[in-house]
C-alpha positions as CSV (number, residue, x, y, z in Angstrom):
1,M,0.0,0.0,0.0
2,S,1.2,3.5,-0.7
3,P,1.5,5.8,2.3
4,E,-1.3,8.0,1.1
5,L,-3.7,5.2,0.5
6,E,-2.7,3.6,3.8
7,T,-3.5,6.9,5.6
8,Q,-6.8,7.1,3.9
9,Q,-7.6,3.5,4.7
10,L,-6.6,3.9,8.3
11,N,-8.8,6.9,8.7
12,A,-11.7,5.1,7.1
13,F,-11.0,2.1,9.4
14,V,-11.0,4.2,12.5
15,D,-14.2,5.9,11.4
16,G,-15.9,2.5,10.6
17,E,-16.3,3.4,6.9
18,L,-14.5,0.4,5.3
19,D,-16.1,-2.5,3.6
20,L,-16.0,-5.8,5.6
21,L,-13.1,-7.3,3.6
22,S,-10.9,-4.2,4.0
23,Q,-11.7,-4.0,7.7
24,F,-10.7,-7.7,8.2
25,E,-7.4,-7.1,6.2
26,I,-6.4,-4.2,8.4
27,E,-7.4,-6.1,11.6
28,A,-5.2,-8.9,10.5
29,R,-2.3,-6.5,9.9
30,L,-2.8,-4.9,13.3
31,V,-2.1,-8.3,15.0
32,Q,1.4,-8.4,13.4
33,D,2.4,-4.8,13.2
34,A,2.9,-2.8,16.4
35,G,3.7,0.4,14.5
36,L,0.4,0.2,12.6
37,R,-1.4,-0.5,15.9
38,A,0.2,2.7,17.3
39,Q,-1.0,4.7,14.3
40,V,-4.6,3.4,14.7
41,E,-4.5,4.2,18.4
42,A,-3.2,7.7,17.7
43,L,-6.0,8.2,15.2
44,R,-8.6,6.9,17.6
45,G,-7.3,9.3,20.2
46,L,-7.5,12.2,17.8
47,R,-11.0,11.2,16.8
48,Q,-12.1,11.1,20.4
49,A,-10.5,14.4,21.2
50,V,-12.3,16.1,18.3
51,I,-15.6,14.5,19.3
52,S,-15.3,15.5,22.9
53,H,-14.2,19.1,22.2
54,A,-16.1,20.1,19.1
55,D,-19.3,22.0,19.1
56,Y,-22.3,20.3,17.6
57,H,-24.5,22.3,15.4
58,G,-27.7,20.7,14.2
59,A,-29.0,21.5,10.8
60,P,-31.5,24.3,10.7
61,A,-35.2,23.3,10.4
62,A,-35.5,24.8,6.9
63,L,-32.6,22.8,5.6
64,R,-34.0,19.6,7.1
65,A,-37.4,20.3,5.5
66,R,-35.7,20.8,2.0
67,I,-33.7,17.6,2.3
68,L,-36.8,15.6,3.4
69,A,-38.8,17.1,0.5
70,M,-36.1,16.1,-2.0
71,N,-36.0,12.5,-0.6
72,S,-39.8,12.1,-0.7
73,W,-40.0,12.1,-4.6
């Protein structure tokens, strides 16, 4: 894997966005690769820090209504 692709895949892995096969492949590599495990743990820590410190802003009601109207066609 190229470093860029690996970074993208690791971010997707941490965010739970990978397909099942890719998820299993990374989990298998994690068992053997302490450096990769450290990267994943660092990403998980960063993700948690952002979640715990970021402000949440819900979508305005008008935007919600427009999206729901688009999806009801």
